[in-house]
N, C-alpha and C positions, 0 to 999 in steps of 0.2 A: 150645569148642575152645581159646581162649586161656587161658594160665596152667595148662593141664593138665601132667602130669608125664611125662617121656620119658626112656628109657634108650637111649643111642646107642652102637653098636659100629661102628667104621670101620676099614677095611683100611689098614695102613701100607704105602705104595706109592710108588715112584719111577718115573715113566714116561719112558723115553728115556735109558738110560745112555750112548748114543753121542753125546749132544748137548751135553755140558758143554764149555765153552770160553770163551776171552776174545775177542780180535779187535777190541777197542775201540781206535781210533787213539790214538797217543801224544799226550796232551793238552799236553805241553810243546812239541812241535813243531807241533801243529795245534790252537791254542786255539779253543774253541767259543764262539760268541756266546751271550748269555743266552737261555735258552729260556722263552718265556711259557707260561702255562697255556692249554691248548686248551679251547674251549667245548664244552659237552655236545652241540652240534649239528655239530661239525666232522667227526665220524666215526660212522657207523652201519654197522658191519661185520657185522651178524648175517646178512644175506642172502649176503654173500660167504662167511662161515664155513659156513653151511648148504650152500651150493653145493659148496664144497670137501669137506665131510663126505660128501655124496652120492657124489662122484667117488672118494673114498678107500674108501668102504664097498662100493660097487657091485661091484668086481672080486672081493672076498672078504669077504662079510658076516660071516664067523666069525672075523675077526682083531681084535686090539686096535688102537685108533686114538688118536693124540694129535697135535695140531698147534696152532700159534700163529698165528691170523689177523692179529693186530696186528704181530708181528715180520715176518711174510711181506710185509705191506703196505709196509714201509719200502723194501726194495730195488726192489719193483715200481713204486713211485712214482718212484723215481730213473729207471728205464727209461722209464716213461710220459711223463715230462717231456721226454724226448729225441725223442719221436715227433711226427708231424704233429698239428696242432691237433685234427682230428676224431678221430684215434686216441687222443690224450691224453685228451680229454673222455670217450670211451667207457670207457677203462681206469679213470680216476679214479672215475667213477660206479660202475663195477663193484666197485671196492674199498670203496665206501661213503663216499668222501670228499666233502665239500661243496666245490663249485667256488668258488674265491675270485677276486675281481677284483683281482689284484695285478700290477704290472709284470712283464714277461717276465724281466727280470734278477733279480727278487727272488723268483721262484716257488720255486726250489730251497730257499732259506733259509726261506721261509715254511712250506712243506709239511714239510720235514725237522724243523724245530723243533716244529711242532704235533704231529707223530707221536711224536717222542721224549718230549714232555712228557706223553704218555698212559701211558708206562711207569711201573710202581710205583716208589716211592722206594727206591733201593738201600741207604739207611741202615737201613730197617726190614725190607725183603724183599730177599733176595739175588737179583739178576737179572743174567744174563751172556749177551749175545747179539752176533752179528756176521754178516757176509755176505762171501762170496768170489765174485767174478764173473770167470770164465775166458772170455776173448774171443779169437777167432781172430786170429792175426797178420795175416791177409789184410785184416782190417778196419782202417780208419784211426781210431784212438782219440786224441782230443785230450787233452793234458795237463790242460786245464781240467776235462774230464769226470772224469779220474782224481782230481784234487784235490777236486772236489765230492763224489764218491762216498766218499772216505776221510774228509773233514772233516765232512760233513753227514749221511751215511747209514750210517755204521759199515760201509762196504763197501770191501774191498781188491780191486783190479783186477789181473789177471795176464794177460799176452798169451801165448797157447798155440798150439802147432802141432798142430792136430787131425788133420792128414794122417798124422802118425806116431802111430798109436793107442797103441803101447806107451810111447813117450816122453811123450805127453800124459797118460796115466793116471798115470805115475810122478810127473810134475810136479804134478798135481792132488792126489794123495795126499800128497806131500811138504808142500806149502803148507797143505793142510787139517789135517794132523796137527800141523804147527808152530803154526798159529793156534789150534787147539783143545786144545793140550797132549796130543796123542796120543789124544784121545777119539774122533775121527772119522777114518775112512780107508776106502779101497775104495769111493769114491763111485759110480763108474760101471762097470758090468760090460762094456758094449759101447759103442763110440764110432762114430758115423757120420763119415766123412771130410768131409762137407759141413756139419758142425756149426759154427754161428756163435758161440753162447755157451752156457755152463752157469752157472746161478746156484745157489749153495749158501747156505742160510740156516739158522742154528742158534741155539737159545736154551735156557738153563738157568734154572729158577726154583725157589727154595726160600723159601716164605713162612712166617712165624711166625703161628700162630693167635692171634686176639685173646685167647682163653682156652685155656690149655694143657691137654693130656691128661697124666695121671699115668703115666709109663713103667712104674711098678710094677704097673699094672693091665693092661698089654699081655700077652695070652696067645695061644696058638695055637688057632685055631678053624677049623672046616670052611668052605670057600667052595664053593658049589654051582654048578659050571660048567654043569651040566644036572641034570635030575631024577635021573639015574643016576650022575653023577660028582661027587664032592666031593674037594677037595684042601685040605691044611692050610696056613694062612697066618697070619702075625702080625696080630693084631687089637687095636686100642686101644679103650679105654672111657672114657666120661666121663658123669657125671650133672650136669645143669644145665638152663638155659633155652635152647631152640633155636627157630629160625625154621623151622617145618615146616608143610606143607600136603599134602593128598591131592587129586590132580586125576583124577577118574574118566575123563575123556576121554583122558588120557594113560596110563591104567592104571598110575599111578605115585604114589609118595610123593616129594615134592621137599623137600630140606633145604638151607638156606642157612647156610654157616659163614663168618664174617668173618675176614679176616687183619688183621694190625696195621697194614698199609700201604695203607689205603683201597682194598682189593681184597677181593672176595668169591668164594668157591667155591660153586657150586650142584651138589649131588649128586642125580641123578634115578634112583630105584630102581624099575624096572618090576616088575610082578607076575611071578611065575614063568612063564617061557615067553612073555612078552609084549614082548620087546625090539624085535622088528620093528614091532609095532603102535605102540609108544612112539616109535620113530624116525620113522615116517610121520606121526604126529600132531605131533611136535615140529617137523618141517619146516614145518608150517602155522601154528605158534603165533606170536603176537606176542611179540617179545623183551622187551617191557616187562613181561611176566608175571614174569620172573625178576629184574628190577631193582627191583621194588616190594617194600617190607617185607612179611614174612609175620607172622601172629599168633605171639606167643611161646607155646611149649609147654615145660613143665618135665619133665625126666626123664633117662634114661640113653641114651647114644649109643654104639653099637658100630661101629667103623670099621676098615677094612683099612689096613695100612701098605703103600703102593704102592712097589715098587722094580723098575722094568721099563722096557724101551725101546720107542721108536717111530721109524720112518723112513718118509717118504712122498715120492713123486715125482709132480709135477703137470705135465701137458703144456701148454705155452704156444704153441700153433700150431707153428711150425717149430723152436722151442727147448724147453728142458727146465729145470725148477727142482727142486732136491733140497732137502728140508726135514727137519731133525732137531730134536726137541724133548725136553726133560726137565723133568718136574714132580715134585718130591719132596714127599710127604705123610707126616709123622711126628708125634710127640707134642709137639714144641716149640711153645711159645706165648709171648706177651709177658707174660702174667700169669695168675694163677689166678682163676677165677670164684668169687665169694663164694656158697657154697651152704649156709651155716651153718643157714639156715632150713629146709633140706631133710634135714638129717642124721637127724632122728627118723623119717623116712618109711621104710617097709619096702621095700627095693629089689626084693624078690621080687614085689611087687604093682604095680611101676611099669610103665607101657607102655614097651616097648623097640623100637627100630628097629635092625635088624641089616643092615648092608651086606655080606651073605654070599652074594650072587649077582650076576650081571652088572648093571652100572649105567653110566650116562652121567654126564659131568661138564662143567661150564662154569666158567670163571674170568673175571670181568670187573672192570674198573676202575670204581670207584664214581662218580667225578666225571663221566666222559665216557660211561659205560655201554658202553664198547667191550670186545669180547671179546678177552681175552688168550690163553686156551686153550679148546679144545673137544676132546672125545674120549669114548671108552668103554672099559671094562675087561670083557672077557669071560672071560679066564683070566689071573690075576695071576702065574702061573708061567711064562708065555711071554714071553721077551725078544725084541723085534723089532729 
């Protein structure tokens, strides 16, 4: 299995066009303390991610899904640390955070720094995220909480009159569009006058592959949404050495593609018509399965270029959280892989892996093994 030859075709795709934005606090006015590296045991968010995945898929199993468990955890940790001790412990455990014995006054600094240190390096992978917390004016909000949210958790706090639905929606749309450079708007269709808070989390991620794809080899190929429906999509190609395994119990081939910023994408390609079975098996799988190295296989990869959107709403008891995510996958990479020793091989006889039907994806940070993204692509032409 190791050292065999593989041809890879992969979809060129961008999940979540509504999610691009900035929203990072002004570093000049709000200097950040030095952020230490988080240990690999600080966060294990796979259970949290799989639970969210179930909630998002259950109402409509035939829709595309993309969300960022790690970015979502940042503002939820902020809110959890404001709760009673027993509630705080329950929420932090649910998010997959290891509970630390730190003084009460240092808890916010500790957790926020550890979480932010798990994000990929912005110098190598472009990542842009932020949070907007709209709180009812009826609630007493201390200035200390507002400062903590902005300085430590990338969260802007806005006091809102939810009793006036029209005015509240206009205010939320205005601030959201402003913070995300017009990329996000119309967050809430209906507002309850008894609303206490609405949390909006957004993230944009564009990573460079460790080994680039040649744009000249990108062509339009069919993507099989079902056995009876195929749609044309841009598909990139690369011949090289790939981390690939077949998992019979998942009914899938699983491919690992590393980014240049200590981050890895895992593409799970179910057999035709086996997406549901793969999802059910994946929910029972140990996440360490994906974080361990696979044997090297050499060959061609055919991959879709993804350019599409995703928006998700999660119920949090009496409150609501709105999450927008964008993940761009294209040919760009840090360097070209040396495949000079493969040039004499006949590509027509190389085993090829075509991501030309519905697939799932995971993106995790190598050091902490924390999940940055999770989702699935059923129809790359549908923008959510």
